[in-house]
C-alpha positions in Angstrom: 93.9 104.5 87.5 94.4 105.0 91.2 97.8 104.6 92.7 98.9 102.3 95.6 100.1 103.9 98.7 102.3 102.3 101.4 103.6 103.6 104.8 107.1 102.4 106.1 108.3 103.0 109.6 112.0 103.6 109.5 113.0 104.1 113.2 111.5 105.1 116.5 112.9 107.5 119.0 112.3 106.3 122.5 112.4 108.1 125.9 114.0 105.6 128.3 111.6 106.4 131.2 108.4 108.4 131.5 106.7 108.1 134.9 107.8 104.5 135.3 107.0 103.5 131.7 110.1 102.1 129.8 111.2 102.8 126.2 108.3 105.2 125.4 108.0 106.1 121.7 108.3 109.8 121.3 109.2 110.2 117.5 108.3 108.1 114.6 110.5 108.4 111.5 108.4 107.5 108.5 108.0 107.5 104.8 105.1 107.0 102.5 105.3 105.8 98.9 102.8 106.0 96.1 103.2 103.8 92.9 101.1 103.8 89.7 101.6 101.7 86.6 100.4 103.0 83.3 101.0 101.1 80.0 103.9 99.1 81.6 105.5 102.3 82.9 105.9 102.7 86.7 105.6 106.1 88.3 106.6 106.5 92.0 106.3 109.4 94.4 107.6 109.4 98.0 107.8 111.6 101.1 109.3 111.2 104.5 109.3 112.8 107.9 109.5 112.6 111.6 106.4 112.7 113.7 106.4 113.6 117.3 103.6 111.8 119.4 102.1 112.5 122.7 103.2 110.4 125.7 100.8 107.5 126.5 98.8 107.2 129.6 99.8 104.2 131.7 96.4 102.3 131.1 97.0 102.3 127.3 100.8 101.8 127.1 102.1 99.1 124.8 105.5 97.8 125.7 108.1 98.5 123.1 108.7 94.9 122.3 105.0 94.4 121.8 104.4 97.1 119.3 103.2 96.3 115.8 103.7 98.1 112.6 99.9 98.5 112.3 99.8 100.2 115.8 102.5 102.7 114.9 101.0 103.5 111.6 97.7 104.2 113.3 99.5 106.6 115.5 100.9 108.3 112.4 97.5 108.5 110.7 95.9 110.0 114.0 98.7 112.7 114.2 99.6 113.6 110.6 97.5 115.3 107.9 97.2 112.1 105.8 95.0 113.8 103.1 97.7 116.4 102.4 100.4 113.8 102.3 98.5 111.6 99.9 97.6 114.7 97.7 101.3 115.6 97.6 102.1 112.1 96.4 99.4 112.1 93.8 100.8 115.5 92.5 104.3 113.9 92.2 103.0 111.0 90.2 100.9 113.4 88.0 103.8 115.6 87.3 105.9 112.6 86.1 103.0 111.4 83.9 102.5 115.0 82.5 105.7 117.0 83.0 105.1 120.8 82.9 108.6 121.3 81.4 110.2 119.0 78.8 113.6 119.3 77.2 113.6 119.2 73.4 116.2 119.4 70.7 116.5 122.8 69.1 114.7 122.6 65.7 117.8 123.6 63.7 119.9 120.7 65.2 120.0 117.7 62.8 121.7 114.3 63.1 124.8 115.6 61.2 128.2 114.5 62.3 130.5 117.1 63.8 134.1 116.0 63.8 133.0 112.4 63.4 130.7 112.5 66.4 126.8 112.7 66.2 126.0 116.0 67.9 123.0 114.2 69.5 125.1 111.3 70.8 125.5 112.0 74.6 127.7 108.9 75.1 130.6 110.5 73.1 132.9 113.3 74.2 132.4 116.6 72.4 134.8 117.3 69.5 137.9 119.3 70.4 138.1 122.6 68.5 141.5 123.0 66.7 
């Protein structure tokens, strides 16, 4: 099953004035999340970064107050390697679904009680040696 990916713009760094243009976005702080549900279990991958963008020309400038999330995300997608970002998110989810390393109880450990505490019970303090 394919996962769902979503951009989020966290903040925008602005230069106060560039050649008469006010509040010009220069850096976009972003994160991207991927989510996949398999058999009622949710897997999530995320990444984040900051993307410096080129200054606009006066003819195509959008005033800061008029910016939309869609427009800023389009700037990200035009600047970043979206395929590499998406591949990294897919890999995070795949690793969660099929971890390369798992922790297992040693085969000689049983559910025996040691000092009245189950040695597999992690919610209890370890017995104190006398």
